[in-house]
N, C-alpha and C positions, 0 to 999 in steps of 0.2 A: 925370156930374160932381157932380150934386146929392147922390147917395148917398155919393159919396166925401167930400164936405164934411160931410155928416151924420155919417159915421163918425168923422171927425176931431173934430167937436164933442162927440160922445159920449165919445170917448177922453179929452179933456182936461176934460170937465165931469162925469165920473162918479165923482168922489171920489179921495182920495189912494191908496186901495188899487188902483184901476184904473190910475192913472198909474204906481204902483210895478210892477205887473205888466207894463205896456208897456215900461218900461225894463229889466225882467228879460228880456223877449223880445228886446229889442235887444241886450242884453249877450250872451245866448246865441248870437244870430245872428252877432255880431261874432267870437266865438271860432271859429265854423264858417267864416266868410269868411276869417279869418286862415289857417286850415289849408288852405282851398281855394287861396288865393293862393300859399301855400308850395309846394303840390304842382304848381301850374301853372307856377311859376317855376323849378323844378329843371332842366327841360330847357334853359331859356334860360341858366342858369348854366353848364351843361356846354358848350353851344354857344359861349358867349363864351370859355371856356377853350380850346376847340379852334380858334376863329377867330384868337386871338392867336398860338397855336402855328403855325398855317398861314401867317400873315402874315410871320413872321420866317424861315421855312424858305428856305435859299438854293437858287436854281436854278443849276446848274453844268453845265459841259461838261468834257471831258477836257483836261488840261493841254497835251497835244500839239497839240490843235486850237485853242488859245487864242492870242491875240496877245500880243506882248511887254508891252503896257501894261495887260493885264487883271489884276484882283485875284485872289488865290488864297485859298481857305478850306479848313480842315481841322477836322472836328468830332470831338470825343472825348466819349463818354458812359460814365461810370464810376459805380458805386454808392458813395455815401457813407452807410454804414449801409444802411438799406432804401429810401433815396430816390435818385433819379437825380441825377447831378452832371454837367452839360454844360459843356464848354469849346469855344468856337468860336475857333480860331486864324485870324487874318486878316492877309494880307500885301497892302498897298496896291499898286495899279498906277499907271501913268502917267496914265491917263484918269480923269476924275471918275466916281465910283461913288455911287449913291444908298445912304445908310446904312440899316441895318435899323430897324424900329420900336423906339423907346426910346432911340435914339442920334441925335446931331446930325451926326456924321461917323464914318467908319471909324477905328478906333484906329490910331495910328502905331506903329512898332516900339518896344517897351518900354512901351506904354501898356496900361492894364488898366481895363475897365469891368465892374463887378460888380452882381449883383442885391442889393437891400437885405439879404435873409436871408444871402447869402453874405458880404456885407460884415461883418455881425455875427459870422458863424461864423469868419471869418478872424482876428478879434480874440480870440475865445474859444479857438480852436484854431490857434495860429500855425504848427503843423506842416504844415498844408496849403499854406503859402506856396510850398513847392517845386513844387506843381502849377500855380501861378499866377505865372509869371515876369513881372517888370515892376513899374512903380509904378502905384498906383491913381489913375486920372484922374477918375473920376466913377461915378455910379450909373446903372443901366439904368432907363428910365422904365416906368411901370406898363403902358402899352400894348405894351411889348415883352416882357412876362413872362406866362406862363400863369396864375400865381397868386402871391400875396404871399410864399409860402414857397419858391418855386422856387430851386434852386441853379444859377445860370447865369452865365457869364462870357464876355466878348469879350476875347481876348488879341491884342494887336498884335505882329507878328513880321516877319521878313524873308522874301523869296521863297526865299532859299537854304536856309533851315531846313526848309521844308515842301514845296518843289517836287518832291522825289524820293520823297515818301511816296505809296504806292499809293492812299490814300484822299483825297488832295488833289484838288480840282476848281477849275476856272477860274470865277469868279463872273460870272454874267450879271445877276441881279437877285434880290430877296427877295420871297417870297410864292408860296404855292400855293393852290389852291382847296379843299384838304382838308388836315387835320392828319396828319403822318406817324404819330403815335401818339395815338389818341383817348383821352380820359380814361375813356370807357366805350365799348366796341365797339357798333356799331349793333344787332346781333342781341341782345346782352345788354340794351341800352337798351329794346328792345321788351318783353322779359320784365319789366324793372324798372317800366316804365309800367303794365303789367298788374297787377303786384303792388301798386303804389301806388294804383291805381284801386280794387282790391278792399279793401285795408287802410284806405283813407282815404275815398274818395269815396262808397262805399256806406253806411258808418256815418254819414257827414256828411249825406247826404240824410235819413236817419232823424232825426238830431239836429235839423236845421233844421225838420223837420216837427213834432217835439216842441215846439220853441220856439214855433212858430206856433199850437200847440194849447193854450197855457197857459190855465188857468181856463175850459176848454171848457164846463163845465156852467153856470156863471153867465152866460157870454156867450150861450149858447144860450137861456136863459130871457129875457134882455134882448132878443135878436133876435125871439123869439116875441111879445113885447109889441109891438114895432114892427110886426110883421106883422099883429097883431090891430088895431092903430090905423090900418091901411089901406095900409101900404107893400106894394108888389108883391113877388112871389116873387123875381124877379131883383134888385130893389132891396135886399131883405133880405140876399141873398148878397153884393151889392156893398158894403153897409155893413160887414159882417164882414171882407170881403177888404181894404177900405180900411185897417182897423186893422192887420191882419197885414202888409200891404205897407208901411205907414208904419214899422212896427217893423223890417221887413227892410231898408228903405232906410237907416234910421239905423244898423242893425247893419252894413250894407255899408260905410258911411263910417267907423264906428269900427273895423271889422275891417281895412280897408285902412290906416288909421293904425297899428293894432297891428302889422300886417305890416311897415310902414316902420320902426318902432322895432325890431322883431325882426331885420330885415335888417341894420340898422346895427350892432346888438349882435353878431349871429352872424358877420357878415363880418369883424369885427375880432377876435373871439375864435376863430372857426373851429370846425369840427367835426373829429373824428379823421380824418386823411388827406384832408380836403377844406377848402380855403380859397378864398375868392373876394373880389373887390373889391365895394364897395357898389353900384357902377354895374351890375355883372353881375346882381345880384338886384333891380334897380329894376323897378317895376311897368310892364309893357307895356300898350299900349292894348287888346290882346286880352284880357289878364288882367282889366283893369278892366271891360271890356265884359261878359265872362262873369259877373263878380261882380255888376255893376249890373243885368244883365238876368236872369241865371239865378236868383239868390236871391229877388228880388221876384216873379218868375214862379212859382217854387215856392210862395212864401207866398200868392200870389193863388189858385192852384188849391186849396191846402190850406184857405184861408179860405172859399172858395166851397163846397167839399165839406163842411166842418164845419158850415156854416149851412144845408145842404140840408134837414135834418130840421125845423129851426125854421121854415123858409120853407114847407115843404110841409104840415105839420100843427102849427100853433102851439098849438092847444088841448091836444093830447097832451103837448106840452112843458110848458105851464103847469100842467097837472093831473098831471104826472109819470106818464103812462101807460106801460105796459110797451112798451119799444122792440122793433122788429123784429129778428129774428136777423141776425147778420152775414152779409155776402155770401160766396158760395162761389167767387167768381171768383179769389180769391187762391190757392185750391187748384189751379185750372187752371194758373196760372203755375208753381206749384211742381212739378206733375206734368210740365209741358213741359220745364222746366229739368232735372229729374231724368232725364227720358227722354234728353235730349241727352248729359249727362255719363255716364249709365249705358251708353249706346251706345259712347262712347269707351272706357270701362272694359272693355266686352266685347271690344273689339279687342285689348286687352292679353293676353287668353287665347289668341289665335290666333298664327300664325307671322308675320303681317304687321300689326303694330300701327299705328294711325293716327298721322299726323304733324300738325304745326301749320302746314303749308305751305298757302298759298292760302286757299281758302274754308273749309278746316277750322279754320284759326286764328280766323277771324271767328265760326264756329259754336261753337267752344270758349268764347270770351269771352262770346258771347251766352248759352250754356247756363249758365255760372257766374253771370252777372248775373241771369238769370231765376230761377235757384235761390235766390239771395240775396233778391231782391224777393219771390218767392213764399213764402219762409220767413217774411218779415215780414207779408205780407198774409193768409196762411193761419192765423196764430196766433190771431186773435180767434175765427174760426169753430171751430177745434179746441178752444179754451178753452171756448167756449159749449157744445159738445157734451159735453165732459167734465164741466163744472159741472152741466149738466142731469141727466146720468146719475148722478153722485155724490149730488146733492141729493135725488133721488128714491128712493135706496136706503139712505142712511146714517141711523143713529140718533144720531149725535153732534151736539150743539148747535153746537159750534165749526165742524165741517165744513158743517153745514147753513147757518149764517149766511154763511160764506165763499163757498160755492158758489152760494147764491141771489143774492148780490151780483154775482158774476162772470157768472151767467146773465143778470141784468138789464142789467149794464153791463160787457161783456167788454173794451171798448176802454180802460177806465180802467187795469186792470192791465197791459194790453198796452203802453201807453205807458211803463210803468216797466221792463218786462223786455226790450223789443225791442232797445235799445242793447246790453244785455249778451249777448243771444243772437247778435246780429251780431258781437260781439267774439270769441266762441268760433268762429263760422264763419270769420271772417277769420284767426284764429290758425291754423286748420288749413291754410288756403291758404298762409299765410306759411311754415309748415313745408315745404310742397312746393316753394316757391320757393327756400328755403335749401338743401334737399336737392339740387335740380337744379343750383344754382349751385356747390355743393360738389363735385358730380361733375365739372363742367366745369373748376373751378379746381384741384382737388387733383391733384398729380403722381402718375404711375404708380408711381414709386419710393417705398418707405416711408422712405428716408433721403435726406439732402441733403449733398453735399460742397462744401467751400470750399477753394480753392487760393490761396496767397499766396507770392510769391517770398521765399526766406530772406534774400537779400542786402538786402532793405528792412526787415528786422526785427532788433531787438536781442534779446539773451537775455531781458531783462526783459519786452519786448513779447510774446515767444513764450510766456512763462509766463502773462502776463495773458490772452492769447488762448485758451489751453487751459482757463482758468477762466471763460470767458464763459458766462453762463446759457444753457442749452439745448444746449451742446456735450456730446455723449455719448462721443466718441472723438477721438483725434488721432494723427498720425504725421508723419514727415518723409520726403521723397524726395530723391534726389540723382542727377544726370545724369553719366554717364561722359564723359571728355574724351579726344580723340585729335587729333593734328595732322593737318589736312587734307592730302591728297596730290593729285597731278595726275590720278590714276586715278579719283577720285571721293570721295564722302563716306564716311568710315570707319564701320564699324558702331558703334552706341551702345546702351547699356543703361541702364535706370532701376532704381535700387535703392530699396526701401522700408525705411526705418530704423524698425523697430517690433518689439514682442514678439508672440508668438503670441496673447496676449490682446487686444492692440490690433488685430491683423489680423482676429480673429474678429468684432470689433465693426464693422469697416469693410466686410465682404463678406457675401454671403448664407450661404455655408458654407465651411468649411475642413476638409481631410482630411490627416492625416499631418504636421502642423506640430510641430516639436520645439524647445523653448525653448533659446536659447543657441547655435543652429547657423545657419550660412549655408545657405539652401536656395533652389532654383529655384522660381518660381511658375508653375504650369501651369494654364491655363484650358481645360477640354475643349470649351467652346463657341466658341472662336475659333482661328484658324489660328496656327501657331507660326512665329516669325521664324527662318529657317535659321541666322542668325548667333548666335542665343541657344541654345547647345548646351553640354553638359558639357565641361569642359576649356578653354573660351574664356575669355580673360583681358581685363579691362577696367580701365583706370585711373580713379580718382576723385580729384579735387583737393579738398583741405581747407585750412582756414585756422585757425591757432591764434594769435590775437593778430596779431602782425606776421609770424609764420612761415607759410610755405606748405608743405604736406605733400601727398604723393601716396599714396593707398591703392590697391593693386592687388588686385582680387578675381578669383579663378578660379572659374567656375561649377561647383558640385559636381554629382554625379549624383543626389544625394538631392533629391527634389522634393516640393512641397506642392501639392495640388490645391485650387484656389480657384474659387469661382463669384461673381464680383463683380457689383454692381448695374450697370445700364446707364441712363444714363452714370455713370462713376465714375473718379476719379483713380487709384485703386489698380489698375484694370484694365490700365493701361499699364506697371505695374512687372514686371520680369523676375526679380528676386531679392529675398529678404527678408534683411536684415542686422540682427542684434541690436544695440541701442544700445551695449551693453558692448564691442563690437568697435572702436568708434571711440575715438581718443585723447581723454582728458579735455579739455573746453573746445574741442574742434575742431568746426568748422562747415563743411558743404559749401559750396564756392564757387558751385555751380550746383545749385539744387534748390528745393523748395517746402515750406511747412508746410500740412498737410492737416487740416482740421477736419471733423467729421461731426455731423449733428443729425437730428432727425425732419424729415419733409418737410412738415409742416403749415404753411400760410402764416404763421400767427401766430408759430410757432417760428422760421421762417426770418427774418421781420422782426426778431424779438428778437435773433437771433444776428448779423445784419448790423449792427444798431444797436450791439451790443456790440463788434464788430470795429471799427466806425467810432470808438467812444470809446477803444479801446485803442491803435489804430494808424491815425490819421486819413489818413495819406498813402499807406498801402500799397495796391497794386493788388489788388483782390479779384476772383476769378473764381468766382461761384456756379454750379457746373457744372450746365448744363441749365436754369437759371432766368433769366428775363427780369425785371429789376427793374421795368420799366414794367408788366408783368403783375401783379407784387405790389402795385404802387401802385393798379392798377385794381381788384384784389380788395378792397383796403382801402376804396376809395371806394364800391363797390357795397354792401359790408357796412354802411358808415356810413349810406347812403341807406335801406337796408332797415330798419335799426334806427330811423332817424328816422320812417319810415312806420309802424312798429309802435307807436312812442311816441305819434304823433299819433292812431292808431286807438284806443289805450288811453285817451288823454285825452278823445277824442270820446265813446267808449262810457261812460266813468265820468261825464262831464259830462251826457250824456243821461239817465243813471240819476238823478243828483242833482237835475237840473231837474225830471224827471217825478215823482220821489218827493216833492219839496217841494211841487209843485203839487197832487199828489194829497192830501197831508196837509191843505192849506188847504181843498180842495173837500170833503173827507170830514168836516170838523169838525162840521157840522150832524148828519149821520147818526150819527156816533160819540157825540155828546152826547145825541141822542134815545134811543139804545139804552142809554146809561149811566143816564139818568133813569128808565128803566123797570126797572132793577135788575140789569143785566148787570155782572159783575165786571170790573175792569180787566185781570186776568190772562186772562180769557176773550177780551176784546176784542183784546188783544195777539196771542193765538194766532190769532184770526180774521183780523187784518190780515196776519200772516205767511203763513197758508195761502193767502189770496187772491193773494199774489204768488208764493209758492214753487211752488205747483202748476202754474200756467201757465208759470212759468220752467222747471220740470222738463221739461215737454213741449217747450218751445222749445229747451232745451239738448240734449235727446236728439236732436231733429231736426237741430240744428246740428252735433252730432258726426257723425251718420250722413251728412248731406248734405255736410258739409265734407270728410269723408274721401273721399267719392265724387268731389267736385270736385277734391280734391288728387290723387287717383289718375289722373283723366283728364288733369290738367295734366302729371303725371310721365310718363304713357304717351306723350303727344304730344310731349314734350320729347326723346324718344329716348335717355334715360339708362339706366343699368343697374338702377336702383331703380324699380319700378312700384307696389309696395304698401308703404306706410309703416306697418307694424305697430308699429314701435318708438315712433312718435309718439302712439299711442293712449293709453297711460297718462298721458303728459304732458297731453294734451287733456282726459282725464277728470278729472285733478286740478285743472286750470284751471276746468272746469265746476263741480266741487264748491266751489272757492274762490269762484266767482261766486254760488253759492247761499248761502253763508255771508254774503257781503257784502250780498246782497239782503235776507236775513233781518234782519240788524242794521239795515239802512236803514229797515225798516218799523216798528221798535219805537218811535221817537219819534212815530208817528202818534197814539198815545193818550197824552194828557198827564195830569197830576195834577189840574188845575183843571177844573171843570165850569162852563161859561158858558151859562146858560139863554137868554141873549139870542140865541144862534145859532139857536134853534128857536122863538122867540116867534111868528113868522109862521105856523108850522105848528100 
């Protein structure tokens, strides 16, 4: 305790510069703590979303087994654009029923309870009123909604209107132990946590260590003086640790406050595809405990380690003796981590690649983390070896000065480049996560079909829908009509109203199509309906304004061989009819409008949003696509981008903090060399080489080890892509950009003014 108090007295009594450095340490630590709290809170935000969804889920039984007094519920989930739109139809029973979360009572027939976002949407798009029969009674409370932007409604109705629907159930209660549709699937959430840990937590540990090592040289000289005055070895280490711990504690308090402000702002503005309530992102006791214990503990160990040299040999510090070479133990961590990830990569060359199940998943995470930590700890030793080799052989004054400084003090340059090296290493892993997620989320089909009933669309809406951005082809279908008979359902045929050009865009391949002719559609990969044969006649009902027409089509012998996508709306069509064959302004009474786009999730969301804007009330069937899955894809992409942004911020912040601190510490040496005649241009070159050469070593290792770690992740993920060669040029360009930034960051180290006061004691 005595050493701790001594450290605090030295902190506040060592002048304005020392106090300024202390507050810089605290400010840097606060940024790291804010990022740490954000990463730790993301799972809580997702759990809160799923918890509210599970709490309102109705538990039902079949209508036949329910009593006469039980309430009935019918759920309808439709897409409004690329977002789910849920309507819960509720018919009250005779007995009292507990309402769902967010409501005080079950809605009576004709009553309507809307989410706030749906309430606003109803006023901006009155056309969706047809989907919400009744008068608005109130809003659904926050604890009854998954997020503030959810489109959800409780519609009161009578038992007679929904009792005969096959999806209607008798209500028992509300609430399940799990959400029917999770915002992120558990298996995907595991990969997401791994990605965030690599992208954020590993650079964050380095950044906090850099903040704890500010002004290391001057602090080491001061600690050596205390040791020479009689302070014990452990006491000297505790004095230094007291200062770093005090800065870390202040940084924790500031960082938690910064996170509180950030949560309030982000929860109200939201992220793309992800919104939450402020209470969802509130700091939990676990998060506060991790920040309050973890960050000061890291500062304590860093502070004790940085004071070890001054405590063990204070005379060498005061007389600036040549320090010992860096430890080789970091290289052992790097070799161990590389051995693990290389072993996983080797299994990718066999017929039975490794998986991430069980102990292999833990081993993979350990190998990646060991590789990252070993990369950081091995850099000083590698830089020392290179500097010693180059300084002993070069004839260049610039190289000699730069390498001798790195040989004497390899840790100084390492503090500058470590954050940037880890940034490139994490970027490679981020590529692997994105590749694996794209393999999981990307549909097998290269195209996506959307089907909408023609009876719900006006001519103007059909024109607007065909012009929606992302739509690459369109057509119409119509269903034949026959009067039912006692013998059974009469045969039916589906006609595709399109040109051969439109048909070509809607299917994989077309053979033998002739423009302007009615032709049968034959799919060689599927069985043929015996009723669909040449000579068979089918009537199709049309409507021209108020007139009703009947078009009778006889299937010709001429056929077009098509190979449709699976699934596809066009695959059900039996005959292709040229649009010119229909009377002008005539519309099929039974049919659908078919749109076609690329299957990329971004394109699908864009098209669905365009459909929702052009025809808000139309029922859209995105063939083979689950809108909830689209929403999940958008959420995961948002979280990954957020993690990459935090990693970028932390890496750049570590560089700025370290390069500023190094500029202050190096002022005396730069001034001394300037006074003996070195030119400013030479000094600038020396400063750049001191940083760029170790950085080049680190970036080369980061690219190699990062690609190995990425490949091991892809191999154990079980996807189709094992070796991401396409990502190498991007990573190399990123590494070159980092070199340019580091070079520019070293230029201000040599100023125009010469202050002899900096070297008067020497």
